[in-house]
N, C-alpha and C positions, 0 to 999 in steps of 0.2 A: 115463505116467498108471494108476495102479491105483482102477478105481471113479472116485468124485466127487473126488478131490483128485489132483494131480500127486505126483510120486515125487521130486521134489526141489525145492530153492528156486527162485521163480519171481517177475518183474512180470509182473502183468495190464498187457496190452499196449492189448487193445481187446476190447470184450464185442457179443456181435451176437443179438439175440431172432430165434427161427428160428421159432415159431410162436405162432397165436392163446391166448389166457389165457383157458378157459372153467371160471367155477366154479358151483358147484352148491351149493344148501344143503338140506340133506336132515337138518330136525331129530331125526327118529328116529332116525336113525345116531349123533347126539353129543349127545344127551341127558344123558347120563351127566358130561360135562364142568360147568367150573365157570366160571361168567362169561359171558366174551366168547372166551375161549378156542376154538379150532377151531370157530367157527361155520361155515367154509363148507370145499369139498372140490374140489380139481381135478377136475374130471368128463371131462378128457383130460390123458394123456401132455403135457408142457411141455416143448419142448425150446428151448436157446442154446447160443451156441461163448465159447467163452473163448481168446483168442489171448494167448500167453504167451513171455516170452523167460526163459529157463534161465539163472540166478544164476551166472556164471563163464563158461559157454562162448558165450554169446548165442545159443546155439540157440533159433529162433523154430518154435514149435507150435502147433496148434489143440487144444483140448479140448473134447469133448461134453458137458453136462450135459443129465440126461436125468431127470425130474421125475415119476414115476409118478402116473398117475390115483391118486384117490383120495386123496391126500396131502392131511392137514388143513391150514386155515392160520384165523390168527387176523387174517389182511388185512396191514396194515404193524402190526407188534409198537410201539405207541406208548402211553407210560405217560398213564392222563387229564390228568396235571395238564403234560404238553406238549401235551396235543392243540391248544393256542389257536396254536402254531406249524406244527406238522405233523399232518395227519390223516392217519385209517387209510387212506385212498384219495384217488389221486392218481397223477400220473404215476412217481412212485417205486413202486407197489404191484406191478408184475411184478419189480422189482428185490428189493424184500422177500420175496416167496415164493421168488425163488432162494435169497437170500442164509438164509434160515430152513432151507431143504432142505439147505443145506450145512454148518447146523449140526448137522445130525441125522444126516447119511448117514452117517458113520461108524457109527452103530449098526448099519444094514442091511450091511455088508461086514466086520463081526466086527472091526473095527478098533480101536484104542486114538485116543483123540482125542489129538491135539498142537495147541503152540501154533500149528506152521505150519500146520495145518488152518484156526483160524480166522483166522488173518493174510490166507488164501487167501481163505476166505469173504467176510471184509470188505472186500478189497482188489475183489473180482468184485462185491458191492455197490456200490461208489463208481461203478468203470466202468461197470456196468450205468444206474446214475441217471445218469448224464455222456450215456450212447446214448442214454436217453429224455428227455435234455433239460431235466432237474430244474434249477432255478436253481442257478447255481454257490454262493451263500450255504448256501442250501438244503442240498446235496450235503454241503456240508463240516458242517452242525450236525449232520445226522442221522449221516454217519461217526464223525464224533466221539463223540457220543453211544453208538454201535454201539462205538468202541475202549474208551470208559471201563467201559459198565458192560455190553456182549455177554459178557462171560465167566461172568457167570448163567445166560445161555441154555444157552450152550457146552458148560458145565459140568454141566447136568443131563441126566437121561434120560427119557424118557416112553416107554411100551409102548403108547400109543393115538394114532396118528400116521396111519393111515390109517383109511378107512371105504371098502366097495365103494363103486365110483363107476357 
């Protein structure tokens, strides 16, 4: 693994939360943002482990995901019209923040984004929601929405992703 992403095609087997989520809202630091975007920041580093199986060889390994303190989040990125079905907070919250990080981590690693990175992020998201015991129907509803529309966020860039935590 190089940085946040595996070096080879993998199947996500399992997700494990490894730290508590600590959010802070420092409005002075995010005043330049528009709307609801990035209203919260991670107050501490957030850790998770992902178990993956390499396609072809079947080799199993564990990958560490480390999201730095100060990472800005809009909680779960749910468009307003869909909030009747999925709220911005709930058992999927931590999974959403991990997913948001995996959608932008390539920028900090100086790498070119790839479709495989996006697929990995989406598959980690699904595994994390399952681990958090999000209802099966809701897991696949959210996952499906991300697979259909997530390319917009993944293909964007943003230079204001952190504040001093």
